[in-house]
matplotlib code that plots the C-alpha trace (Angstrom):
import matplotlib.pyplot as plt

x = [141.2, 141.3, 140.2, 136.7, 135.9, 137.2, 135.1, 131.9, 132.9, 132.8, 129.8, 127.7, 129.2, 128.2, 124.6, 124.6, 125.4, 122.9, 120.0, 120.8, 120.7, 117.7, 115.3, 116.7, 114.5, 115.9, 118.4, 122.4, 124.9, 126.8, 123.8, 122.8, 126.7, 126.3, 123.1, 125.1, 127.5, 124.8, 123.7, 127.3, 128.6, 126.3, 124.2, 127.7, 130.2, 127.8, 127.5, 131.0, 132.0, 129.4, 130.2, 134.2, 132.9, 131.0, 133.8, 136.4, 133.4, 133.1, 136.5, 137.0, 134.2, 135.7, 139.0, 137.2, 134.7, 132.1, 127.9, 126.9, 125.9, 123.0, 124.6, 126.5, 124.8, 122.8, 124.3, 122.1, 122.7, 124.0, 121.4, 122.6, 123.0, 120.6]
y = [52.6, 52.4, 55.7, 53.9, 54.1, 58.0, 58.9, 57.0, 58.8, 62.1, 61.4, 61.2, 63.9, 66.0, 64.6, 65.3, 68.7, 68.6, 67.4, 69.8, 72.7, 71.9, 69.5, 70.7, 73.2, 73.6, 76.1, 74.8, 76.7, 75.1, 75.1, 78.4, 79.2, 77.6, 79.3, 83.2, 81.3, 80.0, 83.5, 85.4, 82.3, 80.1, 77.1, 74.5, 76.3, 75.8, 72.0, 71.7, 74.5, 72.4, 69.2, 70.1, 71.5, 68.2, 65.8, 68.6, 68.3, 64.5, 63.9, 65.9, 64.4, 60.8, 62.1, 63.3, 60.3, 63.2, 63.3, 66.2, 68.7, 70.8, 74.1, 75.2, 73.5, 76.6, 78.0, 78.8, 82.3, 81.2, 82.2, 85.1, 84.2, 86.8]
z = [85.0, 81.6, 79.1, 78.4, 82.1, 82.4, 79.4, 80.7, 83.7, 82.1, 80.2, 83.3, 85.2, 82.2, 82.1, 85.8, 85.1, 82.8, 84.9, 87.4, 85.6, 83.5, 86.6, 90.2, 91.9, 95.7, 96.4, 95.6, 95.5, 92.7, 90.2, 90.6, 90.4, 86.5, 85.6, 86.2, 84.1, 81.2, 81.8, 80.5, 78.6, 77.2, 78.3, 76.9, 79.1, 81.8, 82.1, 81.7, 83.9, 86.5, 85.7, 86.8, 89.9, 90.9, 89.7, 92.6, 94.7, 94.5, 95.0, 97.9, 99.6, 98.5, 99.9, 103.4, 103.7, 103.9, 102.8, 100.4, 102.3, 100.2, 102.6, 105.4, 108.3, 110.5, 113.6, 116.6, 118.5, 122.0, 124.3, 126.8, 130.3, 132.9]

ax = plt.figure().add_subplot(projection="3d")
ax.plot(x, y, z, "-o")
ax.set_aspect("equal")
plt.show()
């Protein structure tokens, strides 16, 4: 992978983070986390932090061959025997 591809990938991650912070209405832990950072440290730092978190998440998904999950699956309580 050449340096041009890496720069393009970083730009795409930064753009995805920007869109996620501005447009995503659905509750998502990484976006909520980044919005808290934006309140404390500013929007640019939050975008960079979210872009890095997206990169780490995407790499883990790729390594484990798993799809993205919006939240942890809810488990139903076991029924008690009567």
